[in-house]
C-alpha positions as CSV (number, residue, x, y, z in Angstrom):
1,L,155.3,35.5,-93.5
2,G,159.1,36.0,-93.4
3,N,160.0,38.9,-91.2
4,V,156.2,39.3,-89.5
5,F,156.0,38.4,-86.0
6,P,152.2,39.0,-84.9
7,M,151.8,39.4,-81.1
8,A,149.3,40.0,-78.5
9,V,150.2,41.0,-74.8
10,G,148.1,40.3,-71.9
11,R,148.9,43.2,-70.3
12,S,147.8,46.7,-69.7
13,H,148.3,49.0,-72.7
14,F,149.2,51.6,-70.7
15,E,152.1,50.4,-69.4
16,R,155.7,49.4,-72.5
17,L,154.4,46.5,-73.9
18,A,157.7,46.0,-76.5
19,P,161.2,46.9,-76.6
20,A,162.3,50.6,-78.0
21,G,162.0,51.2,-81.7
22,S,160.8,47.0,-82.3
23,L,157.4,47.7,-84.0
24,D,156.5,48.7,-87.3
25,L,152.8,48.6,-87.0
26,V,150.5,48.5,-84.2
27,F,146.6,47.9,-84.4
28,A,144.5,48.8,-80.7
29,F,140.9,47.6,-81.5
30,I,137.9,48.9,-79.1
31,T,139.9,48.8,-75.9
32,L,141.2,52.8,-75.7
33,H,137.7,53.8,-73.9
34,W,138.7,51.6,-71.2
35,L,140.5,53.4,-68.2
36,D,143.5,52.8,-66.7
37,R,141.8,52.6,-63.3
38,A,138.9,53.1,-61.6
39,A,137.8,56.8,-60.5
40,P,137.8,57.3,-57.3
41,S,134.2,57.8,-56.7
42,L,131.4,58.1,-59.5
43,G,128.7,58.9,-56.5
44,P,125.6,56.5,-56.9
45,G,126.1,56.3,-60.6
46,W,128.5,53.7,-61.7
47,H,129.5,54.3,-64.9
48,C,130.3,57.7,-66.9
49,K,126.9,57.4,-69.1
50,H,124.9,56.8,-65.8
51,P,122.2,59.5,-65.3
52,E,123.2,60.2,-61.7
53,V,127.2,60.6,-62.4
54,S,127.4,64.2,-61.6
55,A,129.2,67.0,-63.8
56,E,132.4,67.2,-61.9
57,A,132.9,63.3,-62.0
58,R,131.8,63.2,-65.5
59,E,134.8,66.0,-65.9
60,A,137.4,63.8,-64.0
61,L,136.5,61.1,-66.3
62,R,136.8,63.3,-69.3
63,Q,140.7,64.5,-67.5
64,Q,141.6,61.1,-66.6
65,S,140.8,59.5,-70.1
66,A,142.6,62.6,-71.9
67,G,146.1,62.0,-69.5
68,D,144.9,58.0,-70.1
69,L,145.3,58.4,-73.9
70,A,147.9,60.7,-74.1
71,Q,150.2,57.4,-71.7
72,F,148.8,55.4,-74.3
73,L,150.3,57.2,-77.2
74,M,153.6,58.1,-75.3
75,H,154.4,54.7,-75.1
76,R,153.4,53.5,-78.4
77,A,155.9,56.7,-79.3
78,V,158.8,54.5,-77.6
79,E,158.2,51.4,-79.1
80,T,157.5,52.1,-83.0
81,G,160.5,52.5,-85.3
82,T,161.1,55.3,-87.6
83,G,158.1,55.3,-89.7
84,A,155.8,52.8,-88.1
85,K,151.9,52.9,-88.2
86,L,149.6,53.2,-85.4
87,V,146.1,52.2,-86.3
88,L,143.6,53.2,-83.5
89,S,139.7,52.0,-83.4
90,M,138.0,54.0,-80.4
91,V,134.2,53.9,-79.2
92,G,133.3,57.3,-78.7
93,A,130.2,59.3,-78.0
94,G,128.6,61.7,-81.0
95,P,126.7,64.5,-80.5
96,G,122.6,63.5,-81.3
97,G,123.9,59.7,-81.6
98,H,125.6,57.0,-80.2
99,G,127.4,57.5,-76.8
100,V,124.8,60.1,-75.7
101,G,123.3,58.1,-72.8
102,P,123.8,54.7,-71.5
103,H,124.4,51.2,-73.7
104,P,121.1,49.5,-73.6
105,M,122.6,46.6,-71.6
106,L,124.1,49.1,-69.0
107,V,120.4,50.3,-68.8
108,Q,119.3,46.5,-67.8
109,V,122.0,45.7,-65.6
110,D,121.0,49.1,-63.8
111,T,117.4,47.4,-63.5
112,V,118.5,44.2,-62.1
113,L,120.7,46.2,-59.5
114,K,117.6,48.3,-58.0
115,V,115.6,45.3,-58.1
116,M,117.9,43.1,-55.9
117,V,118.3,46.2,-53.7
118,S,114.8,46.0,-53.4
119,E,114.6,42.7,-52.6
120,G,117.5,43.1,-50.3
121,R,119.5,40.9,-51.9
122,L,121.8,43.1,-52.3
123,P,122.9,46.0,-50.2
124,Q,122.9,49.7,-51.8
125,S,126.1,50.5,-50.6
126,L,127.7,47.7,-52.7
127,V,126.1,49.2,-56.1
128,D,127.1,52.5,-54.9
129,S,130.8,51.4,-54.8
130,I,130.7,49.7,-58.2
131,N,132.6,52.2,-60.8
132,L,133.0,50.6,-64.2
133,P,136.3,52.3,-65.4
134,Y,135.3,53.5,-69.2
135,Y,134.7,56.5,-70.8
136,L,133.7,56.9,-74.4
137,R,135.6,60.7,-75.8
138,T,133.8,62.7,-78.3
139,E,135.7,63.8,-81.5
140,D,136.6,67.0,-80.6
141,E,138.2,65.1,-77.0
142,F,140.3,63.0,-79.5
143,H,141.3,66.1,-81.7
144,S,142.3,68.3,-78.9
145,M,144.7,65.6,-77.9
146,L,146.4,65.7,-80.7
147,V,147.4,69.6,-80.8
148,Y,149.5,68.8,-77.4
149,S,152.9,69.8,-78.5
150,S,154.2,66.7,-77.0
151,I,151.8,64.3,-79.2
152,Q,152.5,66.3,-82.1
153,E,156.2,65.8,-81.8
154,L,155.8,62.3,-82.1
155,Y,153.2,61.4,-84.6
156,D,152.2,63.0,-88.0
157,V,148.8,62.1,-88.0
158,N,148.0,61.2,-92.0
159,R,143.7,60.2,-91.4
160,I,141.5,60.6,-89.1
161,Q,138.5,58.9,-89.8
162,V,134.8,59.0,-87.8
163,D,132.0,56.5,-88.5
164,Y,128.5,57.3,-86.9
165,V,127.3,53.6,-86.3
166,A,123.7,53.8,-85.2
167,D,123.0,52.5,-81.6
168,T,119.4,52.1,-81.1
169,N,117.3,49.9,-79.8
170,A,115.1,50.1,-83.1
171,T,118.3,49.8,-85.2
172,R,120.1,46.9,-83.3
173,H,116.6,45.0,-82.8
174,P,114.4,46.2,-85.9
175,R,111.4,43.4,-84.7
176,G,111.8,44.0,-81.5
177,G,111.8,41.2,-78.5
178,I,115.0,42.4,-76.9
179,S,116.5,39.9,-74.7
180,W,119.7,40.4,-73.0
């Protein structure tokens, strides 16, 4: 491959991962919906799309998500050289589409947790302490990051492509028989 050195780093992408100016191409696939840390409390819900999570907790997650993405972009800006390319692929939320409600798998996990609590196999306090640290950004939330002067000074955005992928039980399992 000549002067190409592919690498995968087993550390958080919210910290520096490579020497300054050493990267010419960076790919980040399917990871940027995870947050740097769990929020202090989501209340009785345990993930950002849980119906019992308060509006205040969702807003705190949105703010943390914005800060985490800015931190990611700042670190990559230091690591990349002049003319380097950064390619990001993110799971997100769209109005009236994928990401508006909880993922069907999380609905199933919630059902199992409730059954385990009702059977006395898990205390409700344990379920209430679960906090899945992720947030699904909307397209507008992503675009709002790009207008920060600190980000505009570091990056020239050449292209943003939004692909809507339907994520319903009907499209994933057209013949029924959903099983997790």
